[in-house]
C-alpha positions in Angstrom: 33.0 -73.8 50.3 31.9 -70.8 52.4 34.7 -68.5 53.4 34.7 -66.3 56.5 33.8 -62.6 55.9 36.7 -60.4 55.1 37.6 -57.6 57.5 37.2 -54.0 56.3 38.4 -50.7 57.8 36.6 -47.5 56.9 38.7 -44.3 57.1 36.2 -41.4 56.8 35.8 -38.3 59.0 32.1 -37.9 58.2 30.4 -40.3 60.7 27.1 -40.4 58.7 28.9 -41.3 55.5 31.0 -43.9 57.3 27.8 -45.5 58.6 26.2 -45.6 55.2 29.3 -47.2 53.7 29.4 -49.8 56.5 25.7 -50.7 56.1 25.9 -51.0 52.3 28.9 -53.3 52.2 27.8 -55.6 55.1 24.3 -55.9 53.6 25.5 -56.8 50.1 28.9 -58.6 50.5 30.7 -61.1 52.6 32.6 -58.3 54.3 32.7 -57.3 58.0 33.5 -53.8 59.1 35.9 -54.2 62.0 36.7 -50.6 62.7 36.1 -47.0 61.7 38.8 -44.2 61.8 38.1 -40.5 61.5 41.7 -39.3 61.5 45.0 -40.4 60.0 46.5 -41.2 63.4 43.5 -43.3 64.3 43.7 -45.0 60.9 47.4 -45.9 61.4 46.6 -47.4 64.8 43.6 -49.4 63.6 45.4 -50.7 60.5 48.1 -52.2 62.7 45.6 -53.5 65.3 43.1 -55.2 62.9 45.2 -56.0 59.7 42.2 -55.5 57.5 41.8 -57.2 54.1 40.3 -54.0 52.6 40.4 -50.3 53.4 37.9 -47.8 52.2 40.0 -44.7 52.4 39.1 -41.0 52.3 42.0 -38.6 51.5 41.0 -35.4 53.3 41.3 -36.1 57.1 41.6 -33.6 60.0 45.3 -34.4 60.7 46.6 -35.2 57.2 46.0 -36.9 53.9 44.7 -40.5 53.8 47.1 -41.4 50.9 49.9 -41.2 53.5 48.4 -44.4 55.0 49.4 -46.3 52.0 53.0 -46.0 53.1 52.3 -48.1 56.2 53.9 -51.6 56.0 50.5 -53.2 57.0 48.8 -51.5 54.0 51.7 -52.3 51.6 51.2 -56.0 52.5 49.9 -58.0 49.5 47.0 -59.1 51.8 45.6 -55.6 52.1 43.7 -53.7 49.3 42.6 -50.1 49.3 39.6 -48.5 47.6 40.0 -44.7 47.6 36.6 -42.9 48.1 37.5 -39.2 48.1 36.7 -35.7 46.9 40.4 -35.5 45.7 40.0 -35.1 42.0 43.5 -33.8 41.1 45.6 -36.0 38.9 48.6 -36.0 41.3 46.6 -37.7 44.1 45.0 -40.1 41.6 48.4 -41.0 40.1 50.0 -41.4 43.5 47.2 -43.7 44.6 47.6 -45.9 41.5 51.4 -46.0 42.0 50.9 -47.1 45.6 48.7 -49.9 44.5 45.1 -48.7 45.1 42.6 -51.3 43.9 40.2 -48.6 42.8 39.6 -44.8 43.0 36.1 -43.4 43.5 35.4 -39.7 43.5 32.8 -38.2 45.9 29.9 -37.8 45.9 29.7 -41.6 46.0 27.7 -43.5 43.4 26.7 -46.7 45.2 26.2 -48.3 41.8 29.9 -47.5 41.2 30.9 -48.7 44.7 29.0 -52.0 44.2 30.9 -52.6 40.9 34.2 -52.0 42.7 33.4 -54.3 45.6 32.1 -57.0 43.3 35.4 -56.9 41.4 37.3 -56.9 44.7 35.4 -60.0 45.9 36.1 -61.7 42.5 39.8 -60.7 42.8 40.0 -62.4 46.2 38.3 -65.5 45.0 40.6 -65.7 41.9 43.6 -65.4 44.2 42.3 -68.3 46.3 41.6 -70.5 43.3 45.1 -70.3 41.8 47.8 -72.3 43.5 50.4 -71.9 40.8 50.0 -69.0 38.4 50.3 -68.9 34.6 49.8 -66.1 32.2 46.0 -66.5 32.0 45.7 -66.3 35.8 47.8 -63.2 36.0 45.7 -61.7 33.2 42.5 -62.5 35.2 43.9 -60.7 38.3 44.9 -57.7 36.3 41.6 -57.5 34.5 39.6 -57.6 37.7 41.7 -54.8 39.2 41.8 -52.6 36.1 38.5 -53.3 34.4 36.9 -50.0 33.6 33.4 -49.2 34.9 30.7 -48.0 32.6 27.4 -46.8 34.0 25.7 -47.7 30.7 25.9 -51.1 29.0 27.3 -50.7 25.5 25.6 -53.7 23.9 22.7 -53.0 21.5 19.3 -53.6 23.1 20.6 -53.6 26.7 19.1 -50.9 28.9 20.8 -50.1 32.2 17.7 -50.1 34.5 16.4 -53.3 33.1 19.8 -54.9 33.4 20.0 -53.9 37.1 16.6 -55.5 37.8 17.8 -58.8 36.1 21.1 -58.8 37.9 19.4 -58.1 41.2 17.6 -61.5 41.0 21.0 -63.2 41.1 22.8 -60.8 43.4 20.1 -61.0 46.1 20.1 -64.8 46.1 23.3 -66.1 44.5 22.6 -69.7 45.5 19.4 -69.9 43.5 19.1 -70.8 39.8 16.7 -69.0 37.6 15.0 -69.9 34.3 14.0 -67.5 31.5 10.4 -67.9 32.8 11.5 -66.8 36.3 13.0 -63.6 34.9 9.9 -62.9 32.8 7.7 -63.2 35.9 9.8 -61.3 38.3 11.1 -58.5 36.1 8.0 -58.1 33.9 9.6 -58.4 30.5 9.0 -60.6 27.5 10.6 -64.0 27.0 12.6 -62.7 24.1 13.9 -59.8 26.1 14.7 -62.0 29.1 16.7 -64.3 26.9 18.7 -61.3 25.5 19.5 -60.0 29.0 20.5 -63.4 30.3 22.8 -64.1 27.4 24.3 -60.7 27.9 25.0 -61.6 31.5 26.5 -64.9 30.5 28.8 -63.2 27.9 30.0 -60.8 30.7 30.5 -63.7 33.1 27.9 -62.3 35.6 26.0 -65.6 35.4 26.8 -69.1 34.2 24.6 -71.6 32.5 23.7 -75.0 34.0 21.8 -77.6 31.9 19.0 -79.6 33.5 18.2 -82.8 31.7 14.8 -84.4 31.9 13.4 -87.7 30.6 11.6 -86.1 27.7 12.1 -82.9 25.6 15.0 -80.6 25.3 17.3 -79.8 28.3 16.4 -76.6 30.2 18.9 -73.8 30.6 19.3 -72.6 34.2 21.2 -69.5 35.1 23.2 -69.1 38.3 25.3 -66.2 39.6 28.9 -66.7 38.5 
């Protein structure tokens, strides 16, 4: 079932950076930037006007600190999440953001690999919320894990290299509705069949992709891989 794009407010006083954020998230996710605010006062007005599902929030604004926005009732609403994207690297600001319920905290200069990870987890968080009608311990744990899962720029598994992993994952991220075979990955990424299998099984173990079996009339069933 296709859901409507989620509304995003970008609070950032550097217009060029705000534009880069907007282009990145709209090109890669089912998100729609409904407004941009360059000041705290403007952010307060646009939060109340648009009731966004997600706010990308800078802290250092011309008329105050962005973290003050998290005291607004519309932001405290369970239907609103905040990803801090800021040069504020002091522990007090970070601790306050966490206490106020920030979904994530990204320090400038922005790594778009890091931002992609955060937005992917946010989208999974929303989907998980939608899929649970009544919660039990496992569903609560799933929500907490999505919100708190630590980001690592380098895979820790033996034999998994970050650049190759990005290329493999891009096949699924760019066309999530398409299934891929090991042979597809071999051809499009330019790696051996053994290496392709290793990366695909790593993606399965990390729940980035899922396996679907295709049964034919003869021979063994084929493993197809689809974005989870």
